[in-house]
N, C-alpha and C positions, 0 to 999 in steps of 0.2 A: 715778209713784215721787220720792219729793223729792229735793228736789238739798242739798246743805251747801257747794254753789259760792259764792264770792265774788263772780264774776263770768262769766254766760252770755256770751258772742256768735254774733251770730248773722248770717251772710252764709255769702261765698264764701269755699273755699280751692281753690287751683289750685297747679298746677306754674308756677314759672320756669325757666327756662331760663338759666342765666347764660355770657354769653360769654368764652374760653380768652382775650382781652386788650380791655384800652380802647381807644379809637380805631380801632376797627373798624366797620363796617357789616356787619348781618347775613349780606350774601352773601356777605362775606368771612371772617367767624368760621368757623374748621376743626373747634373740637369747644366741646359744649354741656355744661355742668354740673347736674343739677336739681337743685330748691329747693324748700321748700315755701313757698307765695306766696297770694298775697289776703289786703288788710287782714283782716279778724274773725280769719281762722287764724291772722296773725303776730302781732297781740298776744293773742290767746289762747297761744301757744309766750313771749311776752315775759312775761307775766303768770305765766305756772307756772314760767319759769325764775327767778322774783324767789322764787316762795315764794307768792304764789296760789293759789288752789285756783280755777283758769277750766275752762270747758267750751265746747266750741263745738257748734252746731245749725246745720246747713248738710246739704249735698248732694254727693258727687263719685260719678265713674263708678264701674258695676262692671268697673272693669279694672285693669291694672297700676299706674299711674299715683295712680290713688284707692289702694288698697293703700298703695303706697310713703307717699302723706299719713295714709290712717290710722294708721298704723306711728309713723310718724315723727312727728306731733302725739303721739301714745301717750306714745313715749318720750322726748318732754319733761314729760310729765307733765298733758295737758290730757286731761281728762274725752270722749270721742270716742264716748259711750253714744249718742246725741242725730245720731252723724251719719250720715244713710244712704248707702246706696250704689245706685245705680241704672245698667239699664241701657238706660234714657231718649235718656242723649245720653251722651257720653264726658269726663272729666275736663279741665277746662278748660286752657290752656297759656299761657304766655304767654315770647315769644321776647325778650330785653332785652339792646341795643344801650345801650354808655357812648361818649362823647369821652372824651377828654384827662385832661378835667377832671370826670370822673361823673356829668357828667349824662345822664340817662336819656331812652330812646324806645323802644316798646313793641312788637311786634308780637303779637296778639291770636287766638290759636286759638280762640273761647270762644261761635260761632256756635249757638246749639243745644246748649250744650256742660250737662253736667250739672245744675250750678248753680244753671241757670235752670227747674229743675223742681221747686225750693221752691214747695211749698202746703199746703194743711191736713194731710198726711200728717206733718208736720213738725211740726206745734202741740204744745207740751208745757207746758201751763199747771202741772201741778206743779214741773217741772223748774226753768220760771221764774220764778215766783213764789215759791221758797223762796230765790234766789239775793239778793244783797244790788245789784247794780249788775248791770244788760241792757244790751250795745254793740250796735249797727246799723251795718253798713253796706247799702249801695242798690246794690253794682255786679250782685247776682243777682238784681234785681227788673224785670226786664226785663219780665216774663208778669204778665199781671195777676192770676193767682191766686198769684204768690210777691208780688206788691204785699197782696193780700186779709190772706195766711197772716202778713206781718211786721209789720202794723199793728194785726192781734190779737190778734199775742203783744204787741208794747207794749203794747195796752188790758190786757191782761190783767195784763201785768204790775204797770202803774203803778193800776191798779186794789189793789193787795193791797200797794202801798206803797215797791215796789221803784222804785231812782233809773234811771231811763235815760239813757242816755249814744248820742249819734252822732256818728260820723263819714264824711258819703257820702264820701270818698277818689274825685271827682269823675272818671269816664271816660266820655265824650261822647258815643266813638268807638263804644261798646257799644250807644246806644240810639239806635233810627233816627227815633226820636219823642223827640226830648229835650225838648219839653212837659211830656211824661207824668212825666220825673224831675222838674221843677219841680213839678208838681202834687202827688206824691208829698212830695215836701222840705214844702209848705206844710201838708200833712198832717200829719206827722209830725213835721217840727223843734218846734215849740207842744207836744208832750207829753213835751220831753227835758227832763231839768234840765241837764245838763251838753251840746253840742255843738263840738267840734271843726271851724273851716276849716281852709281855707288860702286865705294874702295873694290869689292868683291864681285863687283858687273865689267868692268873695263877689260878683264882679261877676252871675257867672249866677245865685248863689242869691237876692241881695238887691237886686239894681238899682245897687251903687255902689261905687267902688274905695275909698273911705277906710274904712280899720280903725274908726275910732267911729264912724262911723253904721252900718257893719254891726254892731258889739258892739253899738250904742243899738237896731238892729232887730231882735236878736235878745231883749235884754230886753224890747221892747215885745212880743215874741209869747209870752214866761213863759218863757225857758231864765233861768237863775238863774246856770250861770255859762258865759259866751261867750268863745270861746277861740281866736284867728285865730293862730296860727304864719305866720312870716314867713319865710325860709329863718336864711339867715347873720346875720338881722338878729334871731333870737329869738323872742318871742312874745310878744302883748296879750293879757290879759284881760282881760272887765267883770265886778267883783265888788259886787253893792252899789251898784250907782248909780256907780263911778267906774271908772276907766281905770288898769289897771299894764302897766309893760313890764318884759319879764324879758331879760334877755340871751343867745343862744349861745355856750357855750363855741367855741373855736377848733378847729379841726381837721383834719387832710390831708385830702381828699376824693377818696376812692377810687370810692364810686358810694353815689347820691342814694337810690337804690330804698327803701323802706319807712322813712325820716325821721320820716315823719309815724306809722309805725306805731310806732318807737318812742318818741316822744312822746306818743303817748296810751297804751302800755304803762305809763310811771311815771307819766301824769298820776289812771289808774284805780287803779295801784298805791298809791298815796297818799292814795286815796280810799277804798278799801277798810281804811286804814289810822288810820282817823279814826271817832268815832260816829257823825256825819253833819253832810251837807255843810254846813246852815244855821249849825252851832256852829263853824266853823270862821272863824279868825282872819283877819286879813290876810298876817299873817307866815306862818303854818301855810299858807296859799293860796299864798303869793308862791313856799315852797319847792316845795312841790309840782307848781308850773307848774316851778322850778329843774331840778327833777330829770328832767324829762319834756323838758327841753331838752340836758338831760345825756345821754340815751338817745338824741335822736337825733340828734344830734351823735354822739354814739357808730358809730351801726351806720352813718352816711357814711364811716368810716375801713375800715370791707370788704366785702366783696363779697358782696352777695345781703342783701335784705331780715332775714333771720334769722340771720346770719355773728354780726353782734358783738351779740346782744342778752344782754345778760350774766345770769349767777346773781347772786342776793344776797350770794355772800362775796367778789364781784367788785367791787361798786360803789364800797366805801373811802368815802373823804371824800363823793362825790355823794349820799349816801344821809343825807340829814337826822337826828340824833340820838333824836327824839323817833317815829323811824318804824321802828325796831327794836323797839321796846317790844311 
């Protein structure tokens, strides 16, 4: 079945359990509120709210949490026809604890969770080939069959001329052997036109803590647009041999969970609204990255990764005029 989607996100959907108050250890939280989670799922929701046509390819459990995710994603406008439900594992859970300043920590219940059973059954060649962009995460790829399937999906889409994007969104504690993740990234990132990393990920992925060196290394791999987010300092992107820095809007931080997903939402939304990545001017790309910073900042102002992801009509001046056409 052909897809008419702007973006297909590939990877995990899970349930975040959000605490009833800031500044509590997990053991002291008295009530938790469920919310959609998982970086690819968050991005798919953010894009759909902005009016882009997004779909999610992944696996959830044939359980109440899996049904919750399918229903919530669909209610936000995400195509879930390729979100498979399985009895092989239960839907992954992430209990989120927050400091008074909004910095988060996670307690994961994702060992042998449903998302890790991504495999050849989830290959959707016609679905991904017809999309403008395929965006990939890595946290559901701890099993060999999952890694093989996502690399096959990327190869199929790339051969069709689809733009490939990746945000690894590292969660090293999920990997019993982190070197397997390094090997996957060494194979995956050179196939991507767009790569987004955070400044605290570049040491593991690229062997340097220097943002300029990291961007240059991604360019040497063949990445056209390398973006490195730096928290409250904003984002740095490398484009056609030059580095550019975009500041982050100020915000009263409630919860930093999903800030990177908000950024990626803005970045990818902008890229769906232009004819081709190669044709972008420096000014256009700067404005797209600025939109990413605006959405990432906005996410930090509310509890949970998706609560503050806006509808298009809520963006106002944050949306460049030329993106509204």
